[in-house]
N, C-alpha and C positions, 0 to 999 in steps of 0.2 A: 628341159633340166635336166636330166639324167636320173635313175632308179639310184646309184647310189647318191646324189646331193641328196637326194630326197632323204635320206634314210638320216642321213648327218642334223645335226643340234647348228645354228645359229652361233658362228665365228665367237669363238670366247665365252659363252653360254660354258662352258663345262672347266676354265681355266680358275678357277678359282677350288673349285673341286678339288681337282689335280692340284692343284699345286699344295692344298694340305694332310689330302693320300701320301702324295709323295714324303713330303714335313712326317709321318706317321710314320711309315715306310725306312724312314731316316734313323730314325729317333730309334723305333727300332733293330732296324740294322748299326748300328753305334754303341745298345745297350748291348747284345752277339757280343760287339768286340769287346767287351769292358770284358765278358765273362772270359775271354779266349784267356789273355795275361795271364804271368803264372799269380799265384796264389797267395805268395809265405808273406809277402809284404805290406803293409797299411795302406803305402800307395794303389792297391789291386783296390783293395774299398772306396778308399778315394776314388777311384776311376771310374766302380761301378754305381758310387755316392750319385754320383758327375752326370751320369749319361739319363740314369735316375731320374735324377733333374729335367732338365731337357723331355726327355719323353713324355714327362710330369706335365710341361708347359705345355708343347705337344698335345699332349691328351684331351687335356680344357679347354684348348683354341676350339678343339675338333668338336667336343661336345658344346663348344659356346656355338658356333657356329650349325648344328646339328641339330636341337632340341628349344622345346620353347616354338611359342604359336608363330615363328620369322623362321624357324630352321626349316632346316633340308629337308628333315622327316615330316613334316607338318607337308609342304611342298609338293610335295612325294605323292600325298594323300591325297592332297587336296587338287594337285593334277588327273590323280588318276584310285579314284577310293576303293578299286579291286584289288590295288598296291597295300590296303592301309594294312595288311596281316604281316606281309614280310616289311613293311617298314618298321611298324610297330614288334617285332623281336627284334629285326637289327638293333631300336631303340632300345628294348630292355639290355642287350645286351651291352651299352656304357654298365652299368650299374657291375657287371662283371668285371671289366675293366680296373672297375678303380677300388674295387676290393682288391685285387691281381696285385695290382698299380699299388694301393698302401701296404699286403703285406710283403713286397719285395723291399719298400722302402723298408720298413722297419727290418727285418732280418739282417738289411745291408746295416742299419743305423748301432744295433747288439757288438757289439765287441767278441760277444761273447760266440756268436754263432758263425756255425759250421762254414767254410765258402761252397762247400759242394750244395747245402742244404740254400745258399742265398740266389747258386746257381740254376738249383729245379725249381725252382719259386716265378727265376725270373724267365726261365726259358719256358715255364707255360705262359707267365705273361706273354711273351712274345707272342706264342702261339695264338695266344688270345686276341690281339694287335691282327693278325695278319690275315685270322681269321675273320674279324670281322670286316675289313678290309677286302679282301671280296664277297663278304656277303654283301657289300654294303655298294658293290661294285656290280655285281650281278642286279641288283635290286633298280639303279640310276641305268644301268645296261635297256632294261627292261622297260622303265618310264618313261626312257625315247624312243626306244619302239611307239610305246604307248600313247605318249604325245604329236610321234609321228606319222600314227598312219601302219607301221610294219605290226602291230601289236592284232589280235582279234579283233 
């Protein structure tokens, strides 16, 4: 077995994780795209609310599969206790994501909200999503290296 193949996880192991990550990236991108449309009409706000709804559904699925005794965070900690700190920090980001999602949704639902306020809150939410996904990627990379003997 080559060193390269020894460092790869078994086929299919990461497929569901990658699919969830991709779904969250797509939802964040769709939200960004909805914000880029001209905001002079109510259709803009409707588009933003629709994109937020899709993002919320994907985020809820992410949280469901990441948290709890059988979630990804617990699995990483079980595989390598040295990763408990980064895994717990990653899990703590979930509350920030939910809070940001609620803030944007409330602004988008309020007809008196200024489009720039909605855009600013949504941009901050998208930034949190992308940062969280990068932290998750980094943690999984470390977990795979540890599991496959590439770590210390």
